[in-house]
C-alpha positions in Angstrom: -22.2 -32.4 116.9 -23.5 -29.5 114.8 -23.4 -29.3 111.1 -22.3 -25.9 109.5 -25.1 -24.7 107.2 -24.5 -22.7 104.1 -25.5 -19.0 104.3 -28.9 -18.1 102.8 -27.2 -15.2 100.8 -24.0 -15.6 99.0 -21.0 -13.9 100.9 -20.2 -10.7 99.0 -16.8 -9.3 99.4 -15.2 -6.2 98.0 -14.3 -6.8 94.4 -16.7 -9.6 94.1 -19.4 -10.1 91.4 -21.3 -7.0 90.8 -25.1 -6.9 91.6 -27.5 -7.4 88.7 -28.8 -4.1 87.3 -32.3 -2.9 87.9 -35.0 -3.8 85.5 -36.2 -1.2 83.0 -39.5 -0.7 85.2 -37.4 -0.3 88.4 -35.3 2.4 86.7 -38.4 4.3 85.5 -40.0 4.1 89.0 -36.7 5.4 90.5 -36.5 8.2 88.0 -40.2 9.3 88.6 -39.6 9.3 92.4 -36.5 11.5 92.0 -38.3 13.9 89.6 -41.2 14.2 92.1 -38.9 14.9 95.0 -37.0 17.6 92.9 -40.2 19.2 92.0 -41.4 19.2 95.6 -38.0 20.6 96.8 -38.1 23.3 94.2 -41.7 24.4 95.2 -40.7 24.5 98.9 -37.6 26.6 98.1 -39.8 29.0 96.0 -42.3 29.3 98.9 -39.6 29.9 101.4 -37.9 32.5 99.2 -41.3 34.2 98.5 -42.1 34.4 102.2 -38.7 35.6 103.4 -38.7 38.5 100.7 -42.2 39.6 101.8 -41.4 39.7 105.4 -38.2 41.5 105.0 -40.1 44.6 103.6 -43.2 44.7 105.6 -45.5 42.6 107.8 -46.6 39.7 105.7 -50.2 39.8 106.9 -50.6 43.4 106.0 -49.2 43.0 102.6 -51.3 41.5 99.8 -49.7 38.3 98.6 -47.9 37.9 101.8 -49.7 35.0 103.4 -51.3 33.2 100.5 -54.1 30.9 101.5 -54.3 32.3 105.0 -55.8 35.5 103.8 -59.2 34.5 105.1 -58.0 33.8 108.6 -59.7 35.7 111.3 -56.7 35.5 113.7 -53.6 33.6 114.5 -49.8 33.6 114.8 -47.0 33.1 112.3 -43.2 33.4 112.4 -41.1 35.7 110.2 -37.4 36.6 110.0 -36.3 39.5 112.0 -33.8 40.5 109.3 -30.8 39.8 111.6 -30.7 35.9 111.3 -33.3 35.4 114.0 -37.0 35.0 114.1 -40.1 36.9 115.5 -43.7 35.7 116.1 -46.4 37.9 114.7 -50.0 38.0 115.6 -52.6 38.8 113.1 -56.3 39.6 113.8 -59.2 40.8 111.8 -62.2 42.1 113.6 -64.4 45.0 114.8 -62.9 47.8 117.0 -64.7 47.4 120.3 -62.6 49.9 122.4 -60.3 52.6 121.1 -58.0 55.2 122.8 -54.9 57.1 121.4 -52.7 54.2 122.9 -54.9 51.1 122.9 -57.2 49.2 120.4 -59.4 46.2 121.2 -60.6 44.0 118.3 -63.2 41.3 118.3 -63.2 38.7 115.5 -66.5 37.2 114.1 -65.7 34.0 116.1 -65.8 35.9 119.4 -62.0 36.2 120.0 -61.0 39.5 121.3 -57.5 41.0 122.0 -56.3 44.4 123.1 -53.2 46.0 121.3 -51.0 48.8 122.1 -51.1 51.3 119.3 -49.5 54.6 118.5 -51.6 57.8 118.2 -50.8 57.7 114.4 -52.2 54.2 114.1 -55.5 55.2 115.9 -56.0 58.4 113.9 -59.1 57.9 111.7 -60.4 54.8 113.4 -63.7 54.6 115.4 -65.5 52.1 117.5 -67.3 49.6 115.1 -64.7 49.9 112.3 -63.4 46.7 110.8 -59.6 46.5 111.1 -56.7 44.0 110.5 -54.0 44.2 113.1 -50.5 42.8 112.9 -48.7 42.7 116.2 -45.7 41.4 118.1 -46.1 40.1 121.6 -43.8 40.5 124.6 -45.2 38.8 127.7 -48.9 39.8 127.8 -48.4 43.0 125.9 -49.3 42.9 122.1 -47.9 45.8 120.3 -49.4 46.7 116.9 -46.9 47.0 114.0 -49.5 47.5 111.3 -53.3 48.6 111.6 -55.3 48.3 108.3 -58.6 49.9 108.4 -61.4 48.5 106.2 -63.3 45.2 105.7 -61.0 42.3 104.8 -63.2 40.4 102.4 -61.9 37.5 100.3 -60.4 39.8 97.6 -59.0 42.3 100.2 -57.9 39.9 103.0 -54.4 39.9 104.1 -52.4 37.7 101.5 -55.1 37.8 99.0 -54.4 39.2 95.6 -51.5 41.2 94.4 -50.5 44.8 94.3 -51.5 47.7 96.6 -54.2 47.6 99.2 -57.6 48.5 98.0 -58.4 52.3 98.1 -60.1 53.4 101.4 -58.0 50.8 103.3 -54.7 52.5 104.2 -52.3 50.7 106.1 -51.0 52.5 109.4 -47.5 51.7 110.6 -45.6 53.3 113.2 
């Protein structure tokens, strides 16, 4: 014969006794957590809004203020809006021009990374082997096509995404 045991927690039914309210300390903790979450969400929305507005007008890597802390990056990939509800992966590289023609540019970064880009004659005009450039490109298969080529050393104050305003004099952006 088994004996029925009382449940360890009282059976709560709809309309039963209400739960005791939280302590003052618990309420303060809950409010602090909610405030921190709201602040973090607001910051994330601000960053997302800033990024999408920058990429809608030009390549974020070629526009000062467009990539924030990544301004000192030598090379990498990032994703931007294509303006039609989709996304496009961009390639960015800062390095020395090692080969150049009217339709092709090869850049080599300080860490040894090297990539060849298809360029327009307008983008190649005025460049020379040995110049330091920042290239922003899209890639389809194995072909990387430059969308922006910026001539000039990209030091910390002039790096893509660093500072605000127009590019420094002597570092015109070439698009095409």
